[in-house]
N, C-alpha and C positions, 0 to 999 in steps of 0.2 A: 504495500499500499504505499508504503513512505517513496519507493521508487516511482510509482506511478506519478503519487502528486507532485514530488521535484519535475519529473519531465514535463507535464501541464504547465506549472509555472515557469518553466524554463523557457517552452514554448512561447507562453503569453509574453515575457520578456524578449525574445529574439523578436516580436513581431514589434513591440515599443521600440526596439535599437532599429530594426530598420526603419521606422520610422524618424526618428533621431537623424540617422546618417543621411538619409534624405533630404533634413532640411539642415543638416549643418553645414555654417559658413563662417570663417573668420571673418571679421571686420578692421579688429584692429590688429595692427602689424608687429612683433617684435615685443611681444611679452613671454613668448615661451622660451624655455631652454636651447632648442635647437634651432633658434633662430640667431642665435648669438655666436657667430665665428669663433671665438674663443673661447668659448664651452664646447664647442664641437670638436675642436682640437683636441683638447684636452681628454674627452670622452673618446675619441678614436684613437689617441695615444694608448689608454690604457688596454683596448682592443687587440690594437694588431702592432703596436710601439711606431705608428707614424703620426703624425698630425693633422691629420685630412680633415675636410671641413664639410664634406657631405652628410647625410645624415645616418646613412645607412654605407658609408663607405669602409669605414672602419670593418664592420662585421665582414662586408663581402672581398676585402682586402684580406681579412682573415682566411678565410675560406680559399681563396686564389694560393696565400700562402702554406695553408695544411695540404693541399691537393695540385700544387705548379702544373701544370700543361694537362690537367682534366678537363673535361665537357659533361658535364650530368645532363645526360640525353633528355629524361623526362623528370619535370619537378613538380611537386604542389603546392599552393599556397594557400591557406584559408583565413578569411577576411582582409582579402588582399587591397580591399580601397578601388583605387583608382589604377593600382597595380604599375606606378612611378617607380617602386625600388624592382619589380621584379623584371619590368622593362631592361634596366638598368645591366641585370645580371645576363640576360637576352644580348645586348650591345657589347657587353662585356667579353662575349663568346662564352662566358661560364657555363650556361645553360641553353640547351637547344629549343624544349619545348617547355611551355606550362600549362598544367590545370589550374586555373582559379576560381576560387568560390568566395562571393560575396553576399550579401543580404541584400545591399543598397542598390536598389536599379538603376539610381540616377549616376551612381559612381560607375557601376557597370558599361552606363552608355559613356560617360567621360571617358573612362579607360577604353572603352574600345578607338573611341574619337581620337585619342592620344598615340593608340596602337596604329591606326591606320594612318596619320600624319608620320609616323615612325617608322612606317614599313614593315610590322612586326605582328600583323596580325593572322598570318597564317601561322605564327606561332604561341599563340596564345588561344584558351579556350577559356571563356568566361562562363558559370553557371552560377544563376540567383537561387540558391538553394542552401539547404544546411549539409555542408560536407560528410556530416556526419550519419546521416541517412543515405548518403549517393552510393550504396551499395560497392563502394570501392575496393578491389581486389585487391588480397593479400598479396605483397612482395610487386607492387605494382611500379614505386616509384626509386629514384636515385638520389632525390632531394627533398627534404621536408622543409620548407624554408617559413621562419614564423619571425617577422619585423615589424613588432609592437600591435601585434593582431593577437597572440596567446592569451595577453590578460585581458582580454575583451570575451575569453570563452566561458561559459559559467559554469563547467567542471572541468578544471585544468588534468584532471586525473584522467577523465575518459580520453580527452585531446589527446594527450601525449602518447596515451597505451595507443589509440588509433595511429598516431605517428610510426610508432617504432610498427606496428602489423602492417600499413602501408608501404613501409621502407623496403628493398631488396636486400639480401645480404649485403652488408657491404656500402650499402644507401648511407646517406648521411643527414642527420638531425643538424639544423642550422637555428638558432633562436637569441634575439636580441629585441631585449622587451622590457617592460617593468614589472619590477618583481615585488614590490613593495605590499603593504598590508593591504588587504580585501578593501574596496569601497572610501579605500584613501582614510581609515582609520589610525593616523599618526600614534606611534607611540609616545609617551612622557618625554622620553629622551630625545625623539626625534625633534617634539616641539621645545625644548630647551636649547638644544643646538641650531633651530631657526633662530629662536628669541635674543640668541647670544650673538648671531650676524645679522639680524639687524639693527641692534643696538647700536651697533658700532658704523651703521650706515646715515649718514648726514640724512635730517629728516625729509628734505626735499626728494632723496632717491625712493623715498617710501609714498611719492602721489601716486595713486589710484587712475589709471590710465581710463579705464572703463567710466570713472566718476571723478573727473580731474580735482572738484574742488574737496575731496576727501582723501583722506591717507589710509594704508595699509595697515592693520593694527602691527606692532612691535613683536607679538608673538604669533604666529600664524594661525590659520584657522583651522578647525578640524569639523567634517560637514557630517552632520546626519548620516546613518544607512539612508534614511528614508528618501533625502534630500539628492542624494548621490543617484539612486534608482528612479527617482522622478525625472533627473537630467537626462540619464543617460543610462537605462537599465544594465545595459551590458560593459560599464564602466569599473575595470580592478575587482569584474565580478567574484574571482576566486584565485587572485594575483598570489598570495599568499604561501602558495602552494606551489608554485610553479618549481620552483627548486628542489625540492623535497620529491618532487615528483619525475623530476628527471633525472635526478640520482637513483630513482626506485626503478625506472624503466632504461634509463641509460647508464647506467652507475661508471663507464668508459668514460663519461664526458669530460671536457674542457670546461670550466666556468670559471668566470671571470665576474667580479663585480664591479659595476661603472658607476657607483654613485646616486646623486641624488638627493639627499637629505638637504643640499645646503644647496645647490643649483635649481632644484627643480622646485623643493618647497618654499625654503627661506626667500628663494627671489623670483619665483610664481609671479610674473605680474610687472616685481620690479625691473626686469631685464629691461624693459623699456624705458627706463629713466636711467640706465649704465650708457656711457659711449664708450663703443670698442677701444677706441684710442686715449681719449682723455681718462678713461676709468679704468685701461688696461691693467695696472698696479691693485686697483682693489679685486677687481673679478679674479686676478689670480692668488690672491690672499681667502678669498672666499673658496678657492678651487682647493688648496692648501687644506683648508678646515673640513673640505667635503673629503677629500684624501684622508681622514683625520679619522672623521665618523666611519669608513669605511674598515678602518684599521681596527675600530671599536665594534665592528659589526654591525654597522649600520647603512643599508643599501636600500635606493628604490629601482636601482636598474640592475642588469645582468647581463651577459651576454655568453652563450653556451654550443658547444660545437662537440658533437659526436660521431661515431662511425657505429651503424649496428654491426655487431658482432655476433654471429652464429645466426641460426633460423627465425 
């Protein structure tokens, strides 16, 4: 009975999430960490040892470094959005063909148009459906690619178990994602770390770009679970169980924590007020503190790569 009720609830939430992502549009630029070149260089340096500036570049370079000269003939991505990252892999000749699952029809349409412009349509198959109900055969794919979509899955154990099942022996799982507290329920330690960083910032840096006459609180906010679900039912639905389940189903995985307690939580929105050049030293200081958080066992993001050993 419990599994049946969970299935009904997740089905309802998937429909809500599809509606959210069909309507989603960002109007204010440079408020998120992935819009900061300095933060991206730091982030990618942790993953692949190179200060690259593309949001997916570090993970893709790590894949290339791990399997130099290898072409993954058939790959799959769940929750691909417009598939811009997957198209990068095609253009870099790392992947030959992608099966793409996405619940937002609007994003699929945009992705198909982009693929047409980039002459990649023949290498992409978009599916507007639940990948886990698509009856994908065992041992189908050479690469399962999760880049900031796994944390939108309602049951990450099922998603990672599915990933292992559909991989061919010797196939590769790549994960580059948010792995922090589910529904953004930040720990007291994370909130305290964020508070200390915001305390050291000039007050003007805390101005809220969404409501310019106001300022962000010194202590970062923790939203209620109900508010998170109302905004996007899929947001960080089961994210805190990602790492434990990667270790469970891919014990051979290489996992690299990539931080975020400071650059994502403390600087969320604040980034809009930080100048990449004038505030470069301040940004670097914040990133040093973020590394200290990782050393103390706190991270919001992580990278993982694993090769399926055995059947």
